[in-house]
C-alpha positions, -999 to +999 in steps of 0.1 A: +000+000+000+009+036-002+027+052+026+006+083+023+015+097+057+051+100+047+043+130+025+053+158+049+036+188+034+002+188+017-009+218-002-046+223-009-037+252-033-014+228-053-041+202-052-066+226-066-043+233-094-038+196-102-076+191-100-085+220-123-054+229-143-033+198-150-038+196-187-058+168-204-055+146-173-070+172-149-097+158-127-121+186-137-119+174-173-146+149-163-155+155-126-169+185-109-163+195-074-191+214-057-203+226-091-169+236-106-157+214-135-174+192-159-204+169-152-193+140-174-185+120-142-198+123-106-194+155-086-168+145-060-179+169-032-203+144-018-184+112-028-152+118-008-164+128+027-168+092+039-134+080+025-101+081+044-072+097+026-058+063+018-091+051+004-094+082-018-059+077-032-067+041-039-099+050-058-079+074-080-051+050-089-067+016-088-094+020-114-090-015-131-107-033-101-135-007-098-169-010-112-186+021-127-209+040-104-247+039-109-258+066-133-223+067-149-222+032-164-203+033-197-215+018-230-200+008-263-220+023-291-216+006-325-225+025-357-235+011-391-201+019-404-185-003-377-173+025-355-171+016-318-174+045-293-169+038-257-182+064-233-210+077-212-244+083-227-260+117-220-295+109-207-311+137-227-312+117-259-342+132-275-350+137-311-330+119-338-296+118-322-278+101-293-253+120-273-223+103-259-192+115-242-164+097-260-139+087-233-112+076-257-099+112-256-092+134-226-110+155-219-140+135-232-156+148-264-194+151-266-206+134-298-240+135-314-247+104-334-278+101-356-300+073-340-305+057-374-267+052-375-266+033-342-269-005-346-260-016-310-255-001-275-237-026-253-235-019-215-201-021-198-194-026-162-159-012-157-151+024-151-139+045-180-116+066-157-080+066-170-060+038-154-026+055-154-029+083-128-003+065-106+022+070-134+011+105-143+008+120-108+035+119-082+027+108-046+030+145-037+004+156-063-020+129-051-015+141-015-022+176-027-054+167-045-066+148-014-057+178+007-077+201-016-107+178-015-106+179+023-096+215+027-115+246+038-113+257+002-130+225-009-155+227+020-163+263+012-170+253-024-197+229-011 
């Protein structure tokens, strides 16, 4: 396991920067926190309060063994031309198009596919969260993100 307590200094300000400004892999590219960020994936403000710091880090870096959360279950959409799009359907699929966040790119891209082009929609059970945050973020950056999610700044945003 991670020796999370060995990180001596945790900076909520640095964690906020990682959450909102860390390029394509920024957390806010998919998640919101207390209304800031994108609503592709769950808002984290209510989802982190019951977790320990270690559990929160584990959820960020151990995606492969995690199932998708209810309401955010991914699908693979297949078109007549054989295109496969894995992502999250937007529930407001009205009219003649289906809207899906294509999670093959970061941040996810919202696509509108004509319903007549869709031949199959297959549910998936695994999370579409990127699996390489442990390689992309240092232990310090992870500690800073957790610090932000637990800080007065984070609490004030709630």
